[in-house]
PASEBA-1860 file (N, C-alpha, C; in nm, 3 decimals):
! residues 252
1> MERGHLVH> 0.094/-3.334/-2.385/0.006/-3.275/-2.445/-0.034/-3.257/-2.603 ~ -0.121/-3.291/-2.688/-0.112/-3.256/-2.819/-0.090/-3.142/-2.847 ~ -0.045/-3.106/-2.954/-0.025/-2.967/-3.059/-0.149/-2.866/-3.054 ~ -0.217/-2.952/-3.101/-0.386/-2.892/-3.121/-0.448/-2.818/-2.987 ~ -0.445/-2.901/-2.888/-0.526/-2.885/-2.741/-0.412/-2.776/-2.688 ~ -0.317/-2.799/-2.711/-0.219/-2.637/-2.619/-0.254/-2.531/-2.711 ~ -0.236/-2.554/-2.811/-0.335/-2.391/-2.927/-0.409/-2.337/-2.876 ~ -0.495/-2.457/-2.883/-0.652/-2.395/-2.845/-0.692/-2.348/-2.736
9> RMFRNRTV> -0.569/-2.379/-2.603/-0.573/-2.319/-2.490/-0.513/-2.182/-2.495 ~ -0.396/-2.167/-2.578/-0.331/-2.036/-2.576/-0.429/-1.914/-2.662 ~ -0.472/-1.974/-2.774/-0.546/-1.882/-2.824/-0.696/-1.923/-2.867 ~ -0.803/-1.863/-2.732/-0.918/-1.878/-2.732/-1.009/-1.751/-2.841 ~ -0.927/-1.694/-2.869/-1.008/-1.572/-2.966/-1.051/-1.700/-3.101 ~ -1.210/-1.621/-3.113/-1.255/-1.721/-3.223/-1.191/-1.706/-3.378 ~ -1.123/-1.592/-3.388/-1.071/-1.549/-3.511/-0.966/-1.651/-3.529 ~ -0.871/-1.639/-3.410/-0.736/-1.671/-3.366/-0.738/-1.858/-3.427
17> LSAVRRLE> -0.835/-1.907/-3.332/-0.879/-2.038/-3.355/-0.898/-2.071/-3.511 ~ -0.967/-1.993/-3.591/-0.951/-2.032/-3.707/-0.863/-2.006/-3.810 ~ -0.765/-1.946/-3.742/-0.652/-1.908/-3.816/-0.550/-2.025/-3.796 ~ -0.565/-2.132/-3.662/-0.487/-2.202/-3.644/-0.551/-2.310/-3.734 ~ -0.681/-2.397/-3.722/-0.737/-2.470/-3.794/-0.681/-2.462/-3.921 ~ -0.673/-2.302/-3.985/-0.626/-2.343/-4.156/-0.486/-2.332/-4.169 ~ -0.411/-2.310/-4.054/-0.272/-2.386/-4.044/-0.227/-2.548/-4.006 ~ -0.328/-2.564/-3.955/-0.345/-2.725/-3.940/-0.371/-2.788/-4.074
25> TGLEVTPD> -0.457/-2.718/-4.134/-0.571/-2.790/-4.279/-0.462/-2.761/-4.397 ~ -0.363/-2.678/-4.339/-0.299/-2.592/-4.505/-0.342/-2.515/-4.567 ~ -0.443/-2.451/-4.534/-0.501/-2.338/-4.613/-0.426/-2.227/-4.540 ~ -0.445/-2.115/-4.672/-0.415/-1.976/-4.639/-0.434/-1.903/-4.502 ~ -0.374/-1.835/-4.440/-0.377/-1.736/-4.334/-0.343/-1.572/-4.370 ~ -0.399/-1.518/-4.344/-0.421/-1.353/-4.435/-0.317/-1.315/-4.352 ~ -0.273/-1.207/-4.334/-0.177/-1.120/-4.263/-0.267/-1.050/-4.141 ~ -0.376/-1.014/-4.198/-0.444/-0.969/-4.059/-0.471/-1.044/-3.970
33> VIKVSRRL> -0.521/-1.167/-4.007/-0.563/-1.287/-3.905/-0.379/-1.325/-3.847 ~ -0.266/-1.311/-3.903/-0.169/-1.312/-3.851/-0.118/-1.201/-3.733 ~ -0.179/-1.105/-3.739/-0.154/-0.964/-3.678/-0.233/-0.977/-3.541 ~ -0.381/-1.048/-3.576/-0.486/-1.045/-3.423/-0.404/-1.164/-3.336 ~ -0.339/-1.248/-3.425/-0.261/-1.338/-3.310/-0.176/-1.301/-3.231 ~ -0.071/-1.236/-3.315/0.070/-1.193/-3.266/-0.012/-1.077/-3.156 ~ -0.110/-0.980/-3.143/-0.173/-0.903/-3.050/-0.203/-0.984/-2.934 ~ -0.278/-1.066/-2.952/-0.329/-1.167/-2.830/-0.248/-1.224/-2.760
41> RKATMRLI> -0.122/-1.269/-2.830/-0.037/-1.324/-2.748/0.059/-1.254/-2.663 ~ 0.082/-1.084/-2.666/0.111/-1.039/-2.599/0.111/-1.073/-2.451 ~ 0.183/-1.079/-2.377/0.185/-1.065/-2.214/0.121/-0.929/-2.160 ~ -0.018/-0.965/-2.058/-0.054/-0.811/-1.986/-0.002/-0.772/-1.888 ~ 0.004/-0.627/-1.896/0.055/-0.593/-1.733/-0.013/-0.652/-1.658 ~ 0.079/-0.717/-1.516/0.014/-0.765/-1.375/0.046/-0.682/-1.303 ~ -0.072/-0.617/-1.266/-0.040/-0.448/-1.180/-0.127/-0.489/-1.011 ~ -0.054/-0.434/-0.925/-0.081/-0.429/-0.787/-0.113/-0.321/-0.750
49> VAHNQELY> -0.187/-0.266/-0.675/-0.223/-0.135/-0.673/-0.228/-0.132/-0.487 ~ -0.154/-0.051/-0.431/-0.095/-0.036/-0.313/-0.206/0.090/-0.219 ~ -0.255/0.052/-0.135/-0.317/0.198/-0.115/-0.401/0.156/0.029 ~ -0.411/0.247/0.129/-0.478/0.171/0.245/-0.615/0.178/0.244 ~ -0.666/0.272/0.135/-0.816/0.279/0.135/-0.887/0.176/0.028 ~ -0.952/0.076/0.061/-1.027/0.014/-0.041/-1.094/0.070/-0.153 ~ -1.162/0.192/-0.113/-1.251/0.293/-0.186/-1.145/0.343/-0.326 ~ -1.018/0.375/-0.295/-0.916/0.445/-0.423/-0.875/0.297/-0.489
57> RKGVKAAL> -0.818/0.181/-0.442/-0.798/0.097/-0.475/-0.907/0.040/-0.563 ~ -1.004/0.036/-0.554/-1.134/-0.014/-0.624/-1.185/0.090/-0.734 ~ -1.113/0.245/-0.703/-1.132/0.309/-0.832/-1.026/0.320/-0.930 ~ -0.909/0.299/-0.905/-0.817/0.237/-0.981/-0.852/0.119/-1.062 ~ -0.884/0.032/-1.023/-0.936/-0.057/-1.076/-1.043/-0.022/-1.192 ~ -1.128/0.038/-1.118/-1.223/0.073/-1.216/-1.197/0.127/-1.337 ~ -1.117/0.254/-1.318/-1.014/0.316/-1.425/-0.963/0.252/-1.493 ~ -0.930/0.131/-1.522/-0.824/0.052/-1.587/-0.903/-0.045/-1.664
65> ADSTWVDV> -1.042/-0.050/-1.624/-1.111/-0.175/-1.681/-1.162/-0.187/-1.847 ~ -1.108/-0.070/-1.884/-1.149/-0.094/-2.049/-0.994/-0.108/-2.076 ~ -0.897/-0.110/-2.019/-0.745/-0.141/-2.073/-0.746/-0.284/-2.044 ~ -0.768/-0.336/-2.177/-0.717/-0.510/-2.126/-0.616/-0.573/-2.111 ~ -0.505/-0.480/-2.159/-0.352/-0.535/-2.160/-0.333/-0.502/-1.964 ~ -0.436/-0.458/-1.905/-0.370/-0.417/-1.782/-0.453/-0.554/-1.682 ~ -0.401/-0.614/-1.671/-0.438/-0.711/-1.548/-0.407/-0.680/-1.373 ~ -0.509/-0.592/-1.299/-0.525/-0.577/-1.164/-0.521/-0.734/-1.093
73> VGEAGDDV> -0.391/-0.781/-1.051/-0.404/-0.902/-1.002/-0.347/-0.909/-0.836 ~ -0.382/-0.792/-0.797/-0.376/-0.782/-0.654/-0.391/-0.650/-0.590 ~ -0.449/-0.650/-0.480/-0.454/-0.529/-0.385/-0.375/-0.489/-0.266 ~ -0.344/-0.430/-0.219/-0.242/-0.426/-0.102/-0.269/-0.301/0.013 ~ -0.334/-0.330/0.142/-0.362/-0.197/0.198/-0.238/-0.204/0.313 ~ -0.153/-0.258/0.322/-0.012/-0.211/0.369/0.105/-0.279/0.320 ~ 0.218/-0.260/0.362/0.341/-0.284/0.307/0.352/-0.459/0.325 ~ 0.311/-0.496/0.442/0.313/-0.648/0.476/0.223/-0.721/0.352
81> ALFETLDQ> 0.097/-0.681/0.320/0.012/-0.727/0.213/0.107/-0.714/0.069 ~ 0.153/-0.618/0.031/0.217/-0.543/-0.084/0.337/-0.705/-0.095 ~ 0.367/-0.700/-0.017/0.515/-0.801/-0.046/0.438/-0.951/-0.042 ~ 0.345/-0.951/0.048/0.304/-1.097/0.031/0.231/-1.135/-0.123 ~ 0.146/-0.993/-0.151/0.047/-1.021/-0.279/0.182/-1.025/-0.406 ~ 0.246/-0.965/-0.380/0.399/-0.956/-0.499/0.421/-1.111/-0.526 ~ 0.462/-1.182/-0.425/0.466/-1.282/-0.399/0.410/-1.406/-0.482 ~ 0.240/-1.360/-0.419/0.126/-1.470/-0.450/0.091/-1.479/-0.594
89> AAADTVLL> 0.131/-1.338/-0.635/0.008/-1.313/-0.781/0.111/-1.305/-0.840 ~ 0.258/-1.307/-0.851/0.354/-1.307/-0.994/0.326/-1.155/-1.047 ~ 0.309/-1.060/-0.985/0.288/-0.925/-1.060/0.404/-0.853/-1.108 ~ 0.387/-0.795/-1.247/0.530/-0.714/-1.277/0.535/-0.574/-1.262 ~ 0.443/-0.536/-1.184/0.435/-0.360/-1.216/0.349/-0.333/-1.050 ~ 0.412/-0.229/-0.959/0.326/-0.183/-0.864/0.314/-0.062/-0.861 ~ 0.156/-0.014/-0.812/0.131/0.143/-0.812/0.109/0.147/-0.703 ~ 0.207/0.247/-0.654/0.202/0.275/-0.501/0.200/0.451/-0.480
97> ELGTFPGT> 0.097/0.478/-0.358/0.099/0.600/-0.322/0.191/0.643/-0.240 ~ 0.302/0.722/-0.255/0.369/0.785/-0.125/0.279/0.807/-0.010 ~ 0.324/0.768/0.100/0.212/0.833/0.227/0.109/0.744/0.274 ~ 0.096/0.625/0.169/-0.027/0.564/0.202/0.023/0.452/0.321 ~ 0.146/0.436/0.347/0.181/0.323/0.468/0.268/0.430/0.526 ~ 0.210/0.528/0.625/0.284/0.606/0.726/0.419/0.591/0.768 ~ 0.504/0.676/0.733/0.678/0.634/0.759/0.764/0.520/0.676 ~ 0.678/0.447/0.573/0.712/0.349/0.551/0.771/0.337/0.406
105> SLQVVGQL> 0.704/0.458/0.339/0.653/0.453/0.160/0.795/0.443/0.105 ~ 0.916/0.539/0.136/1.037/0.534/0.093/1.094/0.417/0.144 ~ 1.094/0.348/0.227/1.128/0.194/0.283/1.084/0.089/0.190 ~ 0.987/0.091/0.153/0.909/-0.018/0.056/0.955/0.018/-0.093 ~ 0.973/0.147/-0.106/1.055/0.167/-0.244/1.153/0.093/-0.243 ~ 1.261/0.131/-0.174/1.411/0.030/-0.151/1.395/-0.105/-0.165 ~ 1.298/-0.153/-0.077/1.296/-0.298/-0.067/1.232/-0.375/-0.193 ~ 1.154/-0.273/-0.267/1.096/-0.307/-0.407/1.231/-0.343/-0.493
113> RELAAEVR> 1.305/-0.217/-0.463/1.432/-0.218/-0.561/1.523/-0.349/-0.542 ~ 1.544/-0.345/-0.432/1.638/-0.477/-0.387/1.570/-0.593/-0.355 ~ 1.473/-0.626/-0.360/1.418/-0.738/-0.315/1.338/-0.816/-0.467 ~ 1.281/-0.717/-0.534/1.243/-0.736/-0.644/1.245/-0.625/-0.814 ~ 1.385/-0.649/-0.816/1.461/-0.534/-0.909/1.392/-0.536/-1.039 ~ 1.325/-0.652/-1.083/1.260/-0.657/-1.196/1.083/-0.612/-1.194 ~ 1.069/-0.572/-1.088/0.941/-0.526/-1.114/0.937/-0.390/-1.142 ~ 0.824/-0.357/-1.213/0.836/-0.183/-1.243/0.751/-0.136/-1.112
121> LVIVAALD> 0.783/0.029/-1.133/0.712/0.058/-1.004/0.681/0.182/-1.039 ~ 0.538/0.235/-1.048/0.486/0.368/-1.044/0.455/0.451/-0.933 ~ 0.476/0.553/-0.873/0.447/0.586/-0.760/0.354/0.740/-0.760 ~ 0.294/0.756/-0.661/0.167/0.856/-0.689/0.231/0.952/-0.550 ~ 0.192/1.061/-0.565/0.236/1.174/-0.442/0.157/1.299/-0.495 ~ 0.147/1.376/-0.363/0.118/1.497/-0.383/0.214/1.585/-0.442 ~ 0.138/1.723/-0.467/0.224/1.824/-0.561/0.355/1.849/-0.466 ~ 0.287/1.880/-0.325/0.414/1.908/-0.269/0.475/1.811/-0.186
129> DHALVREA> 0.472/1.688/-0.235/0.614/1.596/-0.202/0.692/1.592/-0.273 ~ 0.775/1.687/-0.299/0.928/1.708/-0.392/1.016/1.641/-0.323 ~ 1.025/1.643/-0.201/1.135/1.571/-0.130/1.106/1.405/-0.178 ~ 0.983/1.373/-0.130/1.010/1.204/-0.132/0.997/1.181/-0.288 ~ 0.927/1.260/-0.383/0.914/1.254/-0.534/1.059/1.209/-0.545 ~ 1.163/1.320/-0.500/1.307/1.312/-0.584/1.360/1.179/-0.505 ~ 1.332/1.178/-0.374/1.379/1.015/-0.341/1.364/0.878/-0.351 ~ 1.237/0.913/-0.423/1.177/0.790/-0.495/1.247/0.749/-0.619
137> IELGADGC> 1.207/0.872/-0.648/1.277/0.842/-0.801/1.469/0.790/-0.766 ~ 1.510/0.880/-0.732/1.682/0.794/-0.655/1.659/0.656/-0.629 ~ 1.595/0.633/-0.572/1.593/0.482/-0.533/1.519/0.365/-0.662 ~ 1.479/0.450/-0.741/1.479/0.347/-0.890/1.315/0.372/-0.908 ~ 1.208/0.445/-0.898/1.078/0.441/-0.940/1.100/0.465/-1.094 ~ 1.032/0.384/-1.166/1.022/0.392/-1.296/0.894/0.484/-1.354 ~ 0.809/0.559/-1.297/0.678/0.639/-1.287/0.659/0.723/-1.201 ~ 0.625/0.887/-1.207/0.551/0.931/-1.127/0.462/0.999/-1.152
145> LLKSVTAH> 0.317/0.983/-1.067/0.231/1.065/-1.120/0.150/1.162/-0.992 ~ 0.084/1.264/-1.005/-0.012/1.336/-0.935/-0.088/1.243/-0.874 ~ -0.159/1.286/-0.717/-0.268/1.219/-0.682/-0.397/1.269/-0.815 ~ -0.359/1.392/-0.883/-0.494/1.394/-0.921/-0.485/1.388/-1.036 ~ -0.406/1.285/-1.093/-0.382/1.207/-1.217/-0.538/1.198/-1.275 ~ -0.513/1.197/-1.397/-0.636/1.198/-1.493/-0.651/1.009/-1.545 ~ -0.765/0.923/-1.554/-0.753/0.823/-1.579/-0.664/0.747/-1.726 ~ -0.682/0.886/-1.798/-0.649/0.869/-1.928/-0.468/0.869/-1.914
153> ELVTALRV> -0.454/0.943/-1.842/-0.281/0.977/-1.814/-0.257/0.847/-1.728 ~ -0.318/0.816/-1.653/-0.272/0.676/-1.575/-0.230/0.550/-1.648 ~ -0.334/0.559/-1.758/-0.325/0.423/-1.836/-0.173/0.505/-1.928 ~ -0.191/0.610/-1.987/-0.083/0.657/-2.020/0.069/0.595/-2.001 ~ 0.076/0.632/-1.872/0.183/0.592/-1.762/0.231/0.471/-1.751 ~ 0.114/0.392/-1.743/0.160/0.271/-1.728/0.184/0.201/-1.866 ~ 0.127/0.262/-1.994/0.206/0.169/-2.100/0.320/0.221/-2.158 ~ 0.381/0.337/-2.069/0.538/0.347/-2.114/0.597/0.316/-2.045
161> VAENRHYI> 0.559/0.298/-1.913/0.624/0.156/-1.807/0.630/0.022/-1.864 ~ 0.551/0.012/-1.924/0.558/-0.132/-1.949/0.638/-0.166/-2.084 ~ 0.654/-0.043/-2.119/0.760/-0.065/-2.262/0.891/-0.058/-2.200 ~ 0.914/-0.063/-2.065/1.069/-0.059/-2.032/1.156/0.105/-2.023 ~ 1.037/0.193/-2.033/1.064/0.352/-2.019/1.027/0.430/-1.936 ~ 1.039/0.537/-1.899/1.013/0.629/-1.751/0.895/0.717/-1.795 ~ 0.822/0.738/-1.683/0.723/0.813/-1.711/0.677/0.949/-1.598 ~ 0.713/1.071/-1.610/0.701/1.175/-1.490/0.631/1.312/-1.533
169> QVELVNAV> 0.499/1.274/-1.475/0.397/1.378/-1.479/0.441/1.521/-1.508 ~ 0.432/1.574/-1.597/0.507/1.734/-1.619/0.515/1.793/-1.496 ~ 0.387/1.830/-1.408/0.377/1.894/-1.291/0.524/1.869/-1.192 ~ 0.567/1.738/-1.211/0.648/1.683/-1.101/0.799/1.705/-1.160 ~ 0.833/1.729/-1.302/0.959/1.715/-1.328/1.056/1.805/-1.293 ~ 1.014/1.920/-1.242/1.086/2.043/-1.198/1.146/1.966/-1.020 ~ 1.082/1.910/-0.972/1.087/1.874/-0.839/1.187/1.772/-0.815 ~ 1.204/1.687/-0.943/1.280/1.606/-0.964/1.434/1.617/-0.984
177> VDLSRKSV> 1.420/1.727/-1.062/1.576/1.766/-1.112/1.611/1.914/-1.088 ~ 1.543/1.903/-0.996/1.579/2.052/-0.909/1.751/2.062/-0.882 ~ 1.788/1.960/-0.771/1.939/1.964/-0.773/2.015/1.924/-0.916 ~ 1.989/1.873/-1.009/2.033/1.821/-1.127/2.065/1.954/-1.179 ~ 2.008/2.032/-1.223/2.061/2.167/-1.276/2.210/2.234/-1.229 ~ 2.218/2.263/-1.108/2.317/2.304/-1.018/2.431/2.260/-1.074 ~ 2.452/2.152/-1.131/2.584/2.085/-1.147/2.615/2.070/-1.299 ~ 2.518/2.135/-1.400/2.517/2.081/-1.527/2.514/2.227/-1.635
185> TREHHGLS> 2.608/2.227/-1.713/2.621/2.342/-1.793/2.533/2.341/-1.889 ~ 2.498/2.487/-1.938/2.358/2.491/-1.996/2.398/2.444/-2.169 ~ 2.553/2.483/-2.191/2.596/2.481/-2.345/2.592/2.345/-2.384 ~ 2.718/2.240/-2.319/2.689/2.116/-2.356/2.681/2.016/-2.213 ~ 2.615/2.060/-2.121/2.616/1.982/-2.010/2.680/1.886/-1.952 ~ 2.827/1.901/-1.995/2.926/1.837/-1.939/2.958/1.684/-1.973 ~ 2.856/1.673/-2.072/2.864/1.532/-2.143/2.929/1.525/-2.298 ~ 2.992/1.414/-2.304/3.061/1.391/-2.412/2.923/1.341/-2.539
193> PDQLRILQ> 3.004/1.324/-2.682/2.893/1.325/-2.794/2.854/1.165/-2.742 ~ 2.944/1.106/-2.699/2.912/0.942/-2.690/2.866/0.941/-2.552 ~ 2.871/0.997/-2.435/2.757/0.997/-2.382/2.640/1.056/-2.390 ~ 2.651/1.146/-2.440/2.506/1.214/-2.484/2.420/1.086/-2.574 ~ 2.483/0.978/-2.663/2.430/0.883/-2.748/2.394/0.781/-2.658 ~ 2.449/0.727/-2.564/2.445/0.624/-2.437/2.286/0.699/-2.373 ~ 2.265/0.805/-2.305/2.203/0.872/-2.275/2.063/0.851/-2.322 ~ 2.048/0.894/-2.452/1.921/0.891/-2.538/1.917/0.774/-2.538
201> LVADGLKN> 1.970/0.662/-2.589/1.940/0.530/-2.587/1.896/0.501/-2.457 ~ 1.918/0.516/-2.340/1.861/0.469/-2.226/1.735/0.512/-2.227 ~ 1.684/0.635/-2.251/1.565/0.728/-2.265/1.467/0.643/-2.314 ~ 1.494/0.566/-2.454/1.468/0.525/-2.532/1.416/0.372/-2.493 ~ 1.463/0.363/-2.377/1.404/0.223/-2.305/1.504/0.099/-2.328 ~ 1.641/0.126/-2.371/1.705/-0.004/-2.408/1.799/-0.045/-2.284 ~ 1.828/-0.140/-2.288/1.928/-0.193/-2.162/2.084/-0.177/-2.184 ~ 2.153/-0.213/-2.107/2.316/-0.179/-2.122/2.334/-0.276/-2.235
209> KQVATELG> 2.320/-0.394/-2.220/2.333/-0.522/-2.330/2.324/-0.428/-2.496 ~ 2.193/-0.383/-2.462/2.142/-0.348/-2.594/2.201/-0.210/-2.638 ~ 2.222/-0.104/-2.538/2.337/-0.005/-2.598/2.409/-0.075/-2.667 ~ 2.497/-0.145/-2.581/2.681/-0.161/-2.635/2.623/-0.215/-2.767 ~ 2.528/-0.296/-2.809/2.508/-0.338/-2.951/2.474/-0.255/-3.052 ~ 2.380/-0.146/-2.986/2.402/-0.054/-3.100/2.485/0.057/-3.113 ~ 2.585/0.082/-3.001/2.714/0.136/-3.032/2.833/0.067/-3.069 ~ 2.814/-0.048/-3.092/2.924/-0.109/-3.094/3.036/-0.109/-3.045
217> VSETTVKS> 2.987/-0.149/-2.889/3.146/-0.099/-2.806/3.072/-0.229/-2.710 ~ 3.166/-0.242/-2.581/3.159/-0.301/-2.496/3.034/-0.293/-2.367 ~ 2.976/-0.388/-2.320/2.870/-0.319/-2.238/2.925/-0.270/-2.102 ~ 3.061/-0.311/-2.052/3.135/-0.213/-1.994/3.149/-0.115/-1.990 ~ 3.172/-0.104/-2.127/3.215/0.081/-2.153/3.084/0.155/-2.112 ~ 2.996/0.092/-2.149/2.842/0.134/-2.181/2.807/0.159/-1.989 ~ 2.846/0.068/-1.928/2.840/0.097/-1.780/2.936/0.214/-1.690 ~ 3.046/0.232/-1.768/3.140/0.307/-1.713/3.077/0.449/-1.748
225> NLRVIYSK> 3.024/0.473/-1.890/2.989/0.618/-1.906/2.851/0.636/-1.860 ~ 2.766/0.531/-1.822/2.646/0.564/-1.731/2.692/0.675/-1.607 ~ 2.796/0.574/-1.542/2.851/0.603/-1.399/2.879/0.770/-1.421 ~ 2.978/0.800/-1.514/3.006/0.934/-1.565/2.897/1.030/-1.555 ~ 2.756/0.970/-1.642/2.641/1.077/-1.688/2.593/1.093/-1.542 ~ 2.570/1.011/-1.427/2.543/0.967/-1.332/2.539/1.111/-1.249 ~ 2.720/1.080/-1.247/2.776/1.222/-1.186/2.766/1.349/-1.229 ~ 2.773/1.376/-1.387/2.769/1.469/-1.441/2.604/1.539/-1.422
233> LDASSRAH> 2.541/1.458/-1.396/2.357/1.498/-1.402/2.327/1.531/-1.241 ~ 2.449/1.467/-1.138/2.379/1.494/-1.032/2.228/1.386/-0.978 ~ 2.251/1.241/-1.065/2.155/1.155/-1.070/2.216/1.070/-0.993 ~ 2.142/0.964/-0.938/2.183/0.807/-0.867/2.106/0.702/-0.961 ~ 2.058/0.725/-1.018/1.963/0.601/-1.107/1.939/0.673/-1.262 ~ 1.901/0.536/-1.315/1.872/0.562/-1.479/1.768/0.666/-1.491 ~ 1.658/0.642/-1.401/1.527/0.712/-1.441/1.574/0.850/-1.369 ~ 1.642/0.863/-1.265/1.678/1.014/-1.249/1.749/1.071/-1.338
241> AVAAAMRL> 1.841/1.036/-1.410/1.944/1.078/-1.510/1.868/1.102/-1.633 ~ 1.778/0.997/-1.679/1.660/1.028/-1.762/1.585/1.183/-1.760 ~ 1.534/1.186/-1.628/1.460/1.281/-1.586/1.526/1.383/-1.611 ~ 1.618/1.400/-1.543/1.711/1.541/-1.589/1.750/1.601/-1.704 ~ 1.774/1.459/-1.791/1.817/1.549/-1.953/1.678/1.567/-1.990 ~ 1.587/1.507/-1.984/1.456/1.532/-2.021/1.425/1.699/-2.000 ~ 1.438/1.734/-1.864/1.405/1.846/-1.819/1.525/1.948/-1.876 ~ 1.639/1.904/-1.917/1.747/2.035/-1.981/1.733/2.019/-2.129
249> GIVG> 1.681/1.940/-2.211/1.682/1.922/-2.305/1.778/1.830/-2.364 ~ 1.811/1.740/-2.309/1.962/1.700/-2.364/1.877/1.563/-2.442 ~ 1.793/1.493/-2.403/1.753/1.389/-2.483/1.626/1.430/-2.528 ~ 1.519/1.344/-2.629/1.419/1.378/-2.661/1.308/1.269/-2.615
END
């Protein structure tokens, strides 16, 4: 395929096409045009909405209609449809309401983490589903929202998760970290200065390799310290540890 044809397929926006033509003809391209082209090249979030009620799924799609960076690529009314859609649509994020699939919600969360660890997972729960929320976080959910979440906060949460960070709606924080507080001291929280730095970088969304590079240590050292952090915060996952640390004021 010729270079010009490929470029034109990638950038359909008229402004960017104009920039490409100027590049091809040697004319000047302004910084503003370059910024536009970079923005348009960013991949959108590919989202699956999982809920047993079609009206709910359509409502979520409508709430996200103005968020052009989110592409709802599929819907799932049960756990079988969810995994089939996930495979077919090449989604990178799932929005799942706990209790949607009776008796199987946590099993679905666990299966997603086991079979599609790279897929981001945002759960939606009732305010009194404390135990389910805590278990979902422990299994590796990336975000937690209430059923009463506003469209604005839903978009905010998805944006945060898309940046490989974790989002927990403030009303759910206490439910998530109740057990963590029992084993942590108030003054130093049982963590060394190095462990606090690692935890802050994890909260900022850095992966183990990036944390190691930032601190000038090996990735093995980072993993070892994370195991200690999990133990001291009574957490079983990165998201759970970050949630506990935020609630305790350890990280910002």
